[in-house]
Every structure is written in structure tokens, then in C-alpha cells.
C-alpha positions in Angstrom: 21.9 -11.7 18.0 24.2 -13.9 15.7 22.9 -14.1 12.1 23.1 -17.2 11.3 21.5 -18.0 14.8 18.3 -16.0 13.9 17.3 -18.3 11.4 15.5 -21.6 12.5 17.4 -24.6 10.9 14.4 -24.7 8.4 14.9 -21.1 7.3 18.2 -21.7 6.4 17.7 -24.8 4.4 14.9 -22.5 2.5 16.8 -19.2 2.3 20.7 -19.9 0.1 23.7 -18.8 2.5 24.0 -15.7 -0.1 20.5 -14.1 0.2 21.5 -14.2 4.3 23.5 -10.8 3.9 21.0 -9.4 2.0 18.0 -10.5 4.0 19.8 -8.8 6.9 20.4 -5.9 5.2 16.6 -5.3 3.9 15.9 -5.7 8.1 18.3 -2.7 8.7 17.1 -0.8 5.1 13.3 -1.1 6.5 14.4 0.1 9.8 16.9 2.8 8.9 14.9 4.2 5.3 11.9 2.2 6.1 10.3 4.2 9.4 13.4 6.3 9.5 13.8 5.1 13.9 14.7 8.2 16.1 17.4 7.4 19.2 14.7 6.2 22.3 11.8 6.0 20.1 9.4 2.8 20.0 9.0 0.9 17.5 6.1 -1.6 16.5 6.4 -4.6 14.2 3.6 -6.6 13.1 4.2 -9.7 11.6 3.1 -12.9 10.3 4.3 -15.5 12.7 6.1 -17.5 9.7 8.6 -15.0 9.5 9.7 -15.1 13.3 13.2 -15.6 12.0 13.2 -11.8 10.2 11.3 -10.5 12.8 13.4 -11.1 14.7 16.5 -9.2 12.8 14.3 -6.5 12.6 14.0 -6.3 16.6 18.1 -6.2 16.6 18.6 -3.5 13.9 15.7 -1.7 16.0 17.6 -1.8 19.1 21.1 -1.1 17.6 19.7 2.5 16.0 19.0 2.9 19.5 15.2 2.1 20.4 14.1 2.6 23.3 11.9 -0.3 22.9 10.4 -2.8 20.4 6.9 -4.1 20.8 5.8 -7.2 18.4 2.4 -7.9 16.8 1.5 -11.2 15.4 -0.5 -12.0 12.7 -1.9 -15.6 11.8 -3.6 -16.6 8.7 -5.1 -19.8 10.2 -6.0 -17.9 13.3 -7.5 -15.5 11.6 -9.5 -17.6 9.4 -11.0 -19.8 12.1 -11.8 -16.7 14.1 -14.1 -15.0 10.9 -14.8 -18.8 10.4 -16.7 -19.6 13.8 -17.7 -15.5 14.8 -21.0 -14.0 13.5 -20.7 -10.6 11.6 -21.7 -8.3 14.8 -18.9 -9.9 17.1 -16.6 -7.9 14.8 -18.8 -4.6 15.3 -16.4 -4.2 18.8 -12.6 -3.9 19.3 -11.1 -5.2 22.7 -10.5 -2.0 24.9 -7.1 -3.5 25.9 -6.3 -3.3 21.8 -7.6 -0.2 21.3 -5.4 1.3 24.6 -2.2 -0.4 23.1 -2.3 0.9 19.5 -3.7 4.2 20.8 -1.3 4.4 23.4 1.5 4.2 21.0 0.8 6.1 18.3 -0.1 9.0 20.8 3.4 8.2 22.6 4.6 9.1 18.8 6.2 4.9 18.2 7.0 4.0 14.6 4.9 1.4 13.2 6.6 -1.3 10.6 3.7 -3.9 8.8 5.4 -6.8 7.4 2.5 -8.0 4.5 2.6 -11.6 3.9 -0.4 -13.9 3.7 -1.9 -16.6 1.8 -3.5 -14.9 -1.7 -6.6 -17.3 -1.0 -6.4 -18.0 3.2 -10.3 -16.1 3.2 -11.6 -17.5 0.7 -15.8 -19.0 1.3 -15.3 -16.3 4.4 -18.1 -13.8 4.3 -16.1 -10.5 3.4 -18.5 -8.2 5.3 -17.2 -9.9 8.2 -13.9 -8.7 7.9 -15.2 -5.3 6.3 -17.4 -4.8 9.6 -13.7 -5.8 11.7 -11.6 -3.3 9.7 -13.8 -0.4 9.6 -14.1 -0.8 13.6 -10.9 -0.8 14.4 -10.4 2.2 12.3 -13.4 3.5 14.1 -12.2 2.7 17.7 -8.5 3.6 17.4 -8.8 6.7 15.4 -5.7 8.1 17.6 -3.9 5.6 15.7 -5.3 6.1 12.7 -5.2 9.7 12.7 -1.5 9.8 13.6 -0.2 7.7 11.0 -2.8 9.9 8.3 -1.8 12.8 9.5 2.1 12.3 9.7 2.1 11.9 13.6 3.8 8.7 13.4 6.2 7.4 11.1 5.1 4.2 9.0 6.2 1.6 6.7 4.3 -1.3 4.6 7.3 -3.8 3.1 6.9 -6.9 1.9 7.7 -10.9 3.8 7.1 -14.1 2.0 5.2 -16.5 3.6 5.0 -20.4 2.3 1.2 -20.1 0.9 2.3 -16.7 -1.2 5.2 -18.1 -1.9 3.2 -20.9 -4.1 0.5 -18.5 -5.2 3.2 -16.8 -7.1 5.3 -19.6 -8.1 2.8 -23.0 -8.3 5.6 -24.8 -10.6 7.8 -25.0 -8.0 7.8 -26.8 -4.0 7.4 -25.0 -0.9 10.8 -24.5 -0.1 12.0 -23.2 -3.8 9.2 -21.4 -3.7 9.7 -19.2 -0.8 13.8 -19.1 -1.9 12.2 -17.3 -5.1 9.9 -15.0 -3.4 12.6 -13.6 -1.1 14.9 -12.7 -4.0 11.8 -11.4 -5.8 11.1 -9.6 -2.6 14.8 -8.4 -2.2 14.9 -7.0 -5.9 12.2 -5.0 -5.5 13.6 -3.3 -2.3 17.1 -3.2 -3.8 18.3 -4.6 -1.6 20.4 -6.7 -4.3 22.8 -4.0 -4.4 26.1 -3.1 -2.5 24.4 -0.3 -0.8 20.6 -0.3 -0.2 20.1 2.5 1.5 22.5 5.3 -1.0 20.3 2.7 -4.0 16.8 4.2 -1.8 18.1 7.8 -1.8 19.1 7.6 -5.7 15.6 6.5 -6.5 13.9 9.2 -4.2 15.8 11.5 -6.1 13.9 10.2 -9.2 10.8 11.2 -8.2 11.3 14.8 -8.5 11.0 15.4 -12.1 7.6 13.8 -12.2 6.2 15.5 -9.2 7.6 18.7 -10.3 6.1 18.6 -14.1 2.6 17.4 -12.5 2.4 20.2 -10.2 3.3 22.5 -12.4 0.6 22.3 -14.7 -2.0 22.1 -11.8 -4.3 20.0 -13.9 -8.2 20.5 -13.3 -9.1 17.8 -14.6 -7.5 13.6 -15.6 -8.8 11.9 -18.4 -8.1 8.0 -18.4 -8.2 5.8 -21.6 -7.7 2.3 -22.7 -8.9 -0.3 -25.5 -9.9 -2.1 -22.9 -13.5 -0.3 -22.2 -11.7 2.3 -19.4 -13.4 5.5 -20.4 -12.7 7.8 -17.0 -12.6 11.7 -16.9 -11.1 12.2 -12.9 -11.3 16.0 -11.4 -8.5 17.4 -9.4 -9.0 19.5 -6.1 -7.7 23.5 -6.4 -4.4 23.5 -4.8 -3.7 19.7 -4.8 0.1 18.0 -4.9 1.5 15.3 -6.4 3.9 13.0 -4.0 6.0 9.8 -4.2 9.0 8.0 -2.8 9.7 9.5 0.4 7.4 11.6 2.8 8.0 14.0 6.1 6.6 13.9 9.3 5.0 16.3 11.3 8.2 16.3 13.0 10.6 16.9 10.2 11.3 13.1 9.8 11.8 11.6 6.3 10.5 8.3 6.1 9.2 6.3 3.4 5.9 4.7 3.9 6.3 1.6 1.1 9.2 -0.5 0.4 8.9 -1.0 -2.6 7.6 1.9 -4.3 7.1 3.0 -7.8 3.9 5.8 -7.7 3.8 9.4 -8.4 0.3 10.1 -6.5 -2.1 12.8 -5.7 -5.7 12.9 -4.0 -8.4 14.0 -6.8 -11.8 15.6 -6.0 -13.5 13.2 -3.9 -17.2 14.7 -6.5 -15.6 14.4 -9.5 -15.5 11.3 -11.4 -17.4 10.5 -14.4 -17.1 6.7 -16.6 -16.2 4.0 -16.4 -12.6 2.4 -15.5 -11.2 -1.5 -15.7 -8.9 -3.8 -13.6 -5.9 -4.3 -15.4 -4.5 -6.5 -13.0 -6.5 -8.9 -9.9 -6.8 -7.6 -6.8 -6.4 -9.5 -3.2 -8.0 -8.1 -1.0 -8.2 -9.4 3.1 -7.3 -13.0 1.4 -9.9 -13.2 -1.1 -9.3 -12.5 -4.9 -11.2 -9.7 -7.1 -10.6 -10.3 -10.7 -11.7 -8.6 -14.2 -13.7 -5.8 -12.7 -15.0 -2.8 -14.0 -16.1 0.4 -11.9 -19.1 3.0 -12.8 -18.4 6.4 -11.4 -21.1 9.5 -12.0 -20.6 12.5 -9.6 -17.8 11.1 -7.7 -19.3 7.9 -6.5 -19.7 4.5 -7.5 -23.2 3.8 -9.0 -22.7 0.6 -10.6 -19.8 -2.0 -10.4 -19.1 -6.2 -11.9 -16.6 -9.1 -11.7 -15.7 -11.8 -13.1 -14.4 -13.2 -10.2 -14.9 -11.5 -6.1 -18.1 -9.7 -7.0 -19.1 -10.3 -3.3 -16.2 -8.9 -2.5 -15.9 -5.6 -4.4 -19.4 -5.3 -3.5 -18.4 -5.2 0.6 -14.9 -2.7 -0.7 -17.7 -0.3 -1.8 -19.7 -0.5 1.4 -18.1 -0.4 3.9 -19.2 3.0 4.7 -20.1 6.2 3.3 -17.1 6.9 1.4 -15.8 3.6 0.5 -17.9 3.9 -3.2 -15.4 7.7 -4.0 -11.9 7.5 -4.6 -9.1 8.6 -2.2 -6.5 8.0 -4.7 -4.9 8.5 -7.9 -1.4 7.0 -9.1 0.7 7.1 -12.2 3.4 4.6 -13.0 5.3 3.8 -16.2 5.0 0.6 -17.3 8.8 -0.2 -17.9 9.5 0.1 -13.5 11.3 -3.1 -12.4 8.1 -4.5 -10.8 6.2 -4.5 -14.1 9.6 -5.5 -15.8 10.2 -8.8 -13.8 6.8 -10.2 -15.4 5.7 -11.1 -12.0 2.0 -11.2 -10.6 2.8 -10.8 -6.7 -0.5 -11.5 -5.5 -0.3 -8.1 -2.8 -1.1 -5.3 -3.5 2.1 -3.5 -2.1 3.6 -5.0 -5.3 1.3 -5.2 -7.8 0.1 -1.4 -7.3 3.7 -0.6 -7.7 3.6 -2.4 -11.5 0.7 -0.6 -13.1 -1.4 2.8 -12.8 -3.6 2.6 -9.7 -6.5 3.8 -7.6 -8.4 3.8 -4.5 -11.2 3.6 -3.3 -12.0 5.0 0.5 -9.7 7.8 2.1 -8.0 10.5 0.8 -4.5 11.4 2.0 -4.2 14.7 4.4 -0.8 15.4 2.7 -2.1 15.5 -1.1 -3.8 19.2 -0.3 -1.6 22.1 0.3 -1.6 22.4 4.0 -3.6 19.1 4.4 -1.6 18.0 7.9 -3.2 20.9 9.5 -6.8 20.6 8.6 -9.2 18.9 10.0 -11.3 15.7 8.4 -14.5 18.3 7.6 -12.2 21.1 6.2 -10.0 18.2 3.7 -14.1 16.9 2.8 -14.7 20.2 2.0 -11.2 21.0 -0.6 -12.2 17.8 -1.9 -10.3 14.9 0.1 -12.4 11.5 0.6 -12.8 10.5 4.1 -13.5 6.3 4.6 -12.1 3.9 7.1 -11.5 2.1 3.8 -8.4 3.1 1.4 -8.2 0.0 -0.9 -6.1 0.0 -4.5 -7.0 -1.4 -7.6 -4.3 -1.7 -10.8 -5.8 -0.1 -14.2 -2.8 0.3 -15.9 -3.3 -1.7 -19.1 -0.5 -1.5 -21.9 -2.0 1.0 -24.2 -3.4 3.5 -21.3 -3.6 6.7 -22.2 -4.0 9.6 -19.4 -4.5 13.3 -20.5 -4.6 16.5 -18.1 -6.1 19.6 -19.1 -6.0 22.3 -17.3 -7.8 25.4 -15.6 -7.5 26.8 -19.0 -8.6 23.5 -20.8 -5.4 22.9 -22.5 -5.2 19.2 -23.2 -1.4 17.8 -22.1 -0.6 14.4 -22.9 1.0 12.6 -19.4 0.6 9.2 -20.4 0.7 7.5 -23.8 1.0 3.6 -24.5 1.8 2.9 -20.7 4.5 5.5 -20.2 5.0 9.0 -19.0 4.5 11.5 -22.4 7.5 13.8 -21.9 9.8 10.3 -21.7 8.7 9.8 -25.1 8.9 13.0 -26.5 
């Protein structure tokens, strides 16, 4: 397929000619590095129908990489809203058998999954968040083979951004739709390191840069992390014995190296689900399922959220916390210096994939098996016994204020500065 013809006429007008090569390299990056597609492997692409032009480029790149087949699953904000608007909550307690068979079958066959994220940050404003929480919980329960294949390293997967006009207008409200879309494309490509001469080589170099901080953190084997900020954050979380810090690429059980997030700047682990004490305040808004949650806080006791509040979106926050038994506990702690490119861009993307890479964050819900020694070979029960949280939810929220300080405490009680004023302590020394 000719690249020029892969875009509709309207899309060509929105995206200057100078962006076309970058956009095609981006599609290639997601196929070759993101999901690390293997010869004769199936690829599943989930993407917004508004970006059919880019999805076609991804499909082209996949077949050029030797894909056996490419399955595309379309998303549409307006259709989703209509479904949530006109159905009762009970409707979302079930998942059609054909959908479960599709996802479970593709995962069982070892397909790779590429999720193209692009939606209206306010697309579900006014919709009962309990409906969306019910739908998410039901899909994870009914499509258990699919969920476990992604969580336990059987299938390579990648989440990456693509712009849609409603999202672009929210990020750049001073611009008209086409200008906003162009600006958001440029920002996405820059964050993905596609604006240089060799994006795939850039990602190899970027991946190597994670090793220093992971090595230091894993060397200390902290028992606790203490978070403090002037905004009121005063939180201590316990770390699991044998925990591992991860970041950049990850390795599937078949040895294939892939990048779950493009972009990514974080070094992360899964804390002890039973040991979180204190209060944490948000540093950036959270966009969840088309709704905004802003200026919020959570109070933890014995690892569990016991109180919370928000200036905006408290009902959405409640739906996250009450998704299931584990969604009120932490599944992730991630450390990101405030001088990373996304943070320095000054943009609020209103999309967690990007905003979480501008700020230290935590996540309510499911923890990561790979963040404990031997985790991919453990059952859910064994992981829980090791302190890794289990939940149908996993929702990141940003806590990295400019003055954030994090202190690690070893099992012998030694206190080690990890973050000072929002940056790695060892980089400030």
C-alpha cells in the first residue's frame, strides 16, 4: 500500500508532509519494537476508528514483518457512550460469548496485542461510572485466558497513543481542530522518540538507560519507601521480599523482548499489598474511562484505602476503589524524575499513558507478577501470599509533585535518599 494513499484526503491536510515519514516510522516501531512481532505470528490491533489511516499503516508494517494475519478491533467513543447511556448497569455484567471466544482464542494462540490509545478525555462525562467499572470487571472475569496471557508474559503487548480530534482539542484548546491534531501528532511522535533519524536505535539506547536506576534500587532491596511532599503527601509503603524493579523493555516467557508502553520513562515495582500507611495527594489530573478526576487524595491503613476525596470526579474515584476486593490496594509504585522529556514539554496530555510518564505514580489494583522473583511461574494465590495484589482493575494516578522526596529504608533500618526535589538523589550528588 502506498503511504500517501494510506491516509484519507482530510488526514493528509491535517498532517503536514513533513510528518508522514515520522508517522510511518512510528507504525514500524510499534510493530518491530513495541510488540516485537515474530514471523508468522498473529497481530491484534485495537484502535479508534477515527485513526483508520494509521491502523492501515500498522497493518502494512505487520505484514511486511511477516505477520500470519492481522485482526483489527475498532473502538468508537460515540458508540460506546450510546451503549452506556441506553443500557442499565446489569447489561454490562455479561460479555457476549463471541467476544470472549475471540480474545481468549487469540491469546491462547500466542498473538501479539497492540492497543492504540486515543479518546476524548471527557467522552463519558455524565455517564454513571459504575457502568464502566462493571463492564471492565466483567470482561476481565469472562476473558480470563486473555487477561492472564498478558499479565503472565505469554503474549507480547504494547500500548501507544494516536491522536483523535476531541483529545487534541482538549490538550490544545486555543487551536482549531486541524491545528490541534497536528500539534498532538507532533507531541506523540516526539514522546515516542520517532522524530530522530533512527527510532529503533533510539529505543535501544533509551532501554539501556533504565539499567542504572534499576540496578541501584534492586541492590538496596528496600523494605519500605517513604513519600513526602508539601501538598500533604505523607505515605509509607512496604516492599515485598524478593521484589524486583522493572522498566523499559520486558521479556515474555518465550524470551521475546518487547516494550509494553511507548512512551515509557518509569522504573516500577509492586509493593506489599498489606503495607501502606498514610495519605497521598494527586499531583496531576486522572482521566479514567472518559471522566476526569482532579485534586484528589487517598488515606491508607494496613494497605487499604479507608478514606478519600476529590474536588472533581469523586464518584469516578469511588468506582475505581470499589471495583473489587483488591482495587482499594496498591499494585504498583513507579519512580520518574521530573526532568524527563514528557515532563519538560510542559504538556498535560490528559491521557494516563503520557501523564504517568511525567510524574512518579502509584496504581490501585493489580500488581505485576514479573516484579517478584519467579513471579511468572506462580499462581494468583502464590503471588498474593508474596504480597502482590490481585484485582480486575489497574489504575495509575500521578503523585510526583516538584518537591517530592522519597526515602528508602532497608531491612536493617538504614535510610537512603531515593528522590530529592523530584529527581533521583544519586543524580543530584
